[in-house]
Residue, then its C-alpha position, 0 to 999 in steps of 0.5 A: m161488366d160481369r161478362m167482361h170481367a169473366g171474359g177477361s179472367i178467361v183470357t188472363r188464365r189462357i195467357r198465363r198458361l201460354l207463358t208458363a208453357s213457353l218458360l218450361v220448354p227452355c228449362l227442359g232444354l237446359g236440363l237435358t243439356a246439363c245432363g248430357s254435359k255431365a255424362a260427357n265429363d272425364t272422371f279422374d281419380l288420385a293414385v297413392s301407389a307412388s307416395p314416397v314414405t321417407t322414414s323407417a319409423s313404425a307403429r305396429n302397436r298403434q291403431l289410427l283413425v283417419a277422420d273425415p277431412s274438412a274443406l271449404k264448400a268451393l273445394d268439397s265437391e266433385q268439381i276440379l278447382v282452378r284458381v285464375a287469379g287471386a280470389e277468382i276461382r273457376y272449375l275445370s271444364q268437362s272434368q270431375w273427381s270420382d267422388r267428392l274431394t274430401r272423400v277421395v282424400q280420406s280414402k287415399l290417405v287410408e290406402a297410403f297408411e295401409n300400403s306402408g304396412r307400419l301400423g297395427g290398424v288404420g281405418r275410417p269412422g264407423q269401422g269399429l277400430a279400438i283407436d289410439f290416435q286420430l288424424i284430423t285433416d283440413v284441405r286448404a288448397f287442392e287446385i290448378a293455379t294459373e298465375g306464374g305458370d300452370r301448376g297443381v297445388v295441394e295444401i293440407s293441415a294435419k293434426i294428430l289427436n291422442d284419442r285416449n286423453g283428447t290432446v293434440k300430439a302434433q300439428q303441421v301444414f303440408r304443401a306441394e306445388v308441381p308444374a303442369g306438363g301441358s295445357d290439357n285437362g289430363a296434364y292438369v290433373a296429373a300435376l295435382d296427382r303428383a302434388f297430392a302424392r308428395v303431400t301424402g307421403e310426407i303426412v304418412a312419414w310424419t304420422l309414423q314418427s309422431i305416434 
């Protein structure tokens, strides 16, 4: 009995090793495929040079902090979101943002304010500004919508916080929808880019008028 038990243990250990090896091989294959597909992704950025600022308001004696934007986890990644229908979402294949979406949005907002030349200073947390106001944003939508025609949809909620007394000076939701000019990934991202440029221009103008 002892010999049979010992032999059975040896056989069991051998079977376990074989099963483990057979499971590892597919996993390694999947890992290589995942790495290969990620490297092949087209990487997209957003342009703010075309953001229209439709106001003559200036705040050269004010300094603005653009706080880290918030967003739901489904949005806040490098993947480009596609809303298929209602609550069903997917991600655009073989495409990605140049960084996590909220970081890209924050960076482009700062750039848009700098390009306006109408603020005493603008920056992000940690840059040592003696700030007067904070711009707090929540990215509610940044997606390709497919129902009713493919289009880029961007919606951002913004608050201007008086940094000296902690009160909200102004609050507004900005939204833009731009039809996609084609059915390929480049056309989808271009629609998102134009929608974001429109929203950015409105946020910059509204902020300058509010502070």
